[in-house]
C-alpha positions in Angstrom: 50.7 35.8 7.3 48.2 36.3 10.1 46.9 33.0 11.6 43.2 32.9 11.6 42.1 29.5 12.7 44.2 27.7 10.2 43.2 24.6 12.0 39.7 24.9 10.6 41.1 24.9 6.9 43.3 21.8 7.6 40.5 19.9 9.3 38.3 20.4 6.2 40.9 19.0 4.1 41.6 16.3 6.3 38.0 15.3 6.6 37.1 15.8 3.0 34.0 17.7 3.7 32.5 20.7 5.4 30.0 18.5 7.4 32.6 16.1 8.9 35.0 18.9 9.6 32.1 20.7 11.4 31.4 17.6 13.5 35.1 17.1 14.4 35.6 20.8 15.5 32.2 20.9 17.3 30.9 23.8 15.1 27.7 24.2 13.1 28.1 23.6 9.3 26.8 27.1 8.5 29.3 28.5 11.0 32.2 26.7 9.1 30.8 27.7 5.6 31.0 31.3 6.8 34.6 30.8 7.8 35.7 29.7 4.6 33.9 32.5 2.7 35.6 35.0 5.1 39.0 33.3 4.5 38.6 33.5 0.8 37.6 36.9 1.0 40.6 37.9 3.0 43.1 36.1 0.8 41.4 37.3 -2.4 41.1 34.0 -4.0 38.8 30.8 -3.9 40.5 28.0 -1.9 37.9 25.4 -2.7 36.0 24.4 -5.9 32.5 24.8 -4.5 30.8 23.1 -7.5 32.7 19.7 -6.9 31.5 16.9 -4.7 33.4 15.7 -2.8 35.1 19.0 -2.0 38.3 19.8 -3.9 41.1 22.5 -3.5 41.8 24.8 -6.3 45.3 25.4 -7.4 45.3 28.5 -5.0 44.0 26.3 -2.2 46.7 23.6 -2.8 49.4 26.4 -2.7 48.0 27.8 0.6 47.6 24.2 2.2 51.4 23.5 1.2 52.3 27.0 3.0 50.5 25.8 6.2 52.1 22.5 6.3 55.4 24.1 6.0 54.6 26.6 8.7 53.6 23.7 10.8 56.8 21.9 10.3 59.0 25.0 11.0 57.0 25.7 14.1 57.5 22.2 15.3 61.3 22.2 14.6 61.9 25.6 16.3 60.0 24.3 19.2 62.1 21.0 19.4 65.2 23.1 18.9 64.4 25.3 22.0 63.6 22.1 23.8 66.9 20.7 23.1 68.7 23.8 24.1 67.1 23.8 27.4 67.5 20.0 28.2 71.1 19.8 26.8 72.2 16.1 26.7 69.0 14.9 28.5 65.6 13.8 27.1 63.7 10.8 25.8 64.0 8.6 22.8 61.2 6.4 21.6 62.8 3.7 19.5 61.2 1.1 17.5 63.2 -2.2 17.2 62.2 -5.9 16.4 62.4 -8.3 19.4 65.3 -10.2 18.2 67.2 -7.3 16.9 66.8 -5.6 20.4 68.5 -8.7 21.9 71.4 -8.5 19.6 71.7 -4.8 19.0 71.1 -3.1 22.2 73.7 -5.0 24.4 76.3 -4.0 21.8 75.4 -0.2 21.8 73.2 0.9 24.9 75.6 0.2 27.8 78.2 2.6 26.5 75.8 5.1 25.4 74.0 5.2 28.8 77.3 5.5 30.5 78.1 8.6 28.4 74.6 10.1 28.5 72.9 8.8 31.5 70.2 11.4 31.4 68.9 10.3 27.9 66.1 7.7 28.5 65.0 5.2 26.0 61.4 4.0 25.6 61.5 0.7 23.6 58.6 -0.2 21.3 59.4 -3.8 20.4 57.6 -5.6 17.6 57.5 -6.7 14.0 59.6 -4.4 11.6 56.5 -4.4 9.2 54.6 -2.4 11.8 57.1 0.4 12.3 56.1 2.3 9.3 52.6 2.9 10.7 54.0 3.8 14.1 56.3 6.4 12.7 53.7 8.1 10.5 51.3 8.3 13.5 54.1 9.8 15.7 54.3 6.9 18.2 57.9 6.4 17.8 60.9 8.8 16.9 62.6 6.4 14.7 63.1 2.7 14.0 66.3 0.5 13.7 65.5 -2.3 11.4 66.5 -4.1 8.1 65.2 -2.6 4.9 62.8 -5.3 3.4 62.7 -5.3 -0.5 59.0 -5.7 -0.4 58.3 -2.6 1.6 57.7 0.9 0.3 60.0 3.6 2.0 58.9 6.7 0.0 57.5 8.5 3.1 60.7 8.0 5.1 64.4 8.9 5.4 66.8 6.0 5.6 70.3 6.1 7.1 72.3 3.1 6.5 74.3 1.6 9.4 75.9 -1.1 7.6 75.4 -3.8 4.7 74.8 -6.9 6.7 75.4 -10.4 5.7 72.7 -13.2 6.4 74.5 -16.3 7.6 73.4 -20.0 7.8 73.7 -21.6 11.3 74.1 -25.2 11.7 74.9 -27.7 14.6 78.7 -28.0 14.8 78.7 -31.6 15.8 76.4 -32.7 12.8 78.4 -35.1 10.6 77.7 -33.1 7.5 78.9 -29.9 9.1 82.0 -31.6 10.2 82.8 -32.7 6.6 82.3 -29.0 5.6 84.6 -27.8 8.0 87.4 -30.3 7.5 88.8 -28.8 4.3 87.0 -25.4 4.2 88.7 -22.0 4.3 87.1 -19.0 5.7 85.5 -16.3 3.4 84.7 -13.0 4.9 85.4 -14.3 8.1 83.2 -17.4 8.0 83.4 -20.8 6.4 81.6 -21.2 3.1 78.9 -23.7 2.8 77.6 -25.3 -0.4 73.8 -25.0 -1.2 73.7 -28.7 -0.7 73.3 -28.0 3.1 69.7 -27.7 2.4 69.5 -31.1 1.2 71.3 -32.5 4.2 69.7 -30.6 7.0 66.2 -29.5 7.5 65.5 -25.8 8.0 64.0 -23.8 10.8 62.5 -20.8 9.2 61.0 -17.5 10.5 57.3 -16.9 10.0 55.8 -15.1 7.1 55.4 -11.3 7.7 59.0 -10.9 8.7 61.7 -9.1 6.5 63.9 -12.0 7.0 61.4 -14.5 5.7 60.8 -12.5 2.6 64.5 -12.3 2.0 65.2 -16.0 2.4 62.0 -17.0 0.2 63.4 -14.8 -2.5 66.7 -16.5 -2.3 65.2 -19.9 -2.6 63.1 -18.8 -5.6 66.2 -17.4 -7.4 68.1 -20.7 -6.7 65.2 -23.1 -7.5 65.7 -24.7 -4.0 62.9 -26.3 -2.1 64.1 -26.7 1.4 62.7 -29.1 3.9 61.2 -26.9 6.3 61.1 -28.5 9.8 59.1 -25.8 11.5 58.5 -22.0 11.6 58.9 -19.6 14.5 58.5 -15.8 15.1 61.5 -16.1 17.5 65.0 -16.2 16.1 66.4 -17.2 19.6 64.2 -20.2 19.5 65.5 -21.2 15.9 69.1 -20.8 17.1 68.5 -22.9 20.1 66.8 -25.6 18.1 69.8 -25.7 15.6 72.3 -25.9 18.7 70.0 -29.1 19.7 70.9 -30.6 16.3 67.5 -30.1 14.8 68.6 -28.3 11.6 70.0 -25.2 10.2 68.7 -21.5 10.4 69.3 -18.2 8.9 70.8 -15.6 11.1 71.7 -12.0 10.5 75.3 -11.3 11.2 74.6 -9.1 14.3 72.8 -12.1 15.8 75.5 -14.4 15.1 77.9 -12.2 17.0 75.7 -12.4 20.1 74.4 -16.0 19.8 77.8 -17.7 19.3 76.9 -20.5 21.7 80.4 -21.6 22.6 81.1 -23.6 19.5 77.8 -25.5 19.5 76.6 -23.8 16.5 78.7 -22.8 13.4 77.9 -20.0 11.1 78.5 -20.2 7.6 78.5 -17.8 4.5 76.9 -18.8 1.2 78.6 -15.9 -0.6 75.5 -15.0 -2.3 74.5 -11.5 -3.3 70.8 -12.2 -2.3 72.0 -13.0 1.3 72.9 -9.4 2.2 70.4 -6.7 3.4 70.7 -3.1 4.7 70.7 -2.5 8.5 69.4 1.1 8.9 67.6 3.7 10.9 64.4 5.0 9.4 62.2 8.0 10.4 59.7 10.4 8.8 60.8 12.0 5.7 61.8 15.7 6.1 61.6 15.3 9.8 64.3 17.1 11.9 65.1 14.7 14.7 65.8 15.9 18.2 69.1 16.5 19.4 69.0 13.2 21.6 67.9 11.0 18.8 70.7 12.3 16.7 73.2 11.6 19.4 71.9 8.1 19.6 72.1 7.4 15.9 75.6 9.0 15.3 76.8 7.0 18.4 75.6 3.8 17.0 77.2 4.4 13.7 80.5 4.6 15.4 80.0 1.5 17.4 78.8 -0.9 14.7 80.5 0.7 11.6 
């Protein structure tokens, strides 16, 4: 189908009115109205319900809009494929990742990936996981590596699970109560098991509101009718772990973090063996988006490393 300034049609839909679209396109409103009339005459159907306010698409208009979106998507994909062919195993990845997750995840994955694919560069966008959805939809990042929060809506995204990750309890090894647990405790899933009474014996260093980990923990406490003694809250998981090492209290730590922040026996990581204390560690990206070859290489490489 011949393209006749389809961006005008798309802009009218995005702005919701001819006047706003004309301003954005630097056209006069009469000129844009004439464009719509010519387009409807060429297609032989009415695209807009001209009696409605605000402006609404007819069924024919909705179908034509869907066609144009699919056409845009196909054009973007073929251009990306041609670019991938030209570049081979080189290019740039825009990766969204939480601050603490970057500290734990990247040292495990990136050194070997960089050795195998030295011409693939990574631009890191570090921040809170809750902000990555907006950055993905706006096209600022290609994909994000994060935990899937139960309080978030992922309908607009594709999700590839990397692993089902356990959330552990870290506590100072030299604390008398911790020593008493370890004395006669057998390992479960690779970790000693702590009783729920640990929250009566040690204060808790908790992550702040707005973080996926905080929501998961608060749900767990609510389900168990536990009111922990919260010593303080921090946005930095490393800060929480270091305070626990200093004997200040216990801390919730995702398993990947525990692997990196083992601190030579100064902190012991326990499992509570509770179903609420598992979450999905995943890659998320825009739904129906075909990722570039270099993004696909990184994701598949990551799956092999952390499986």
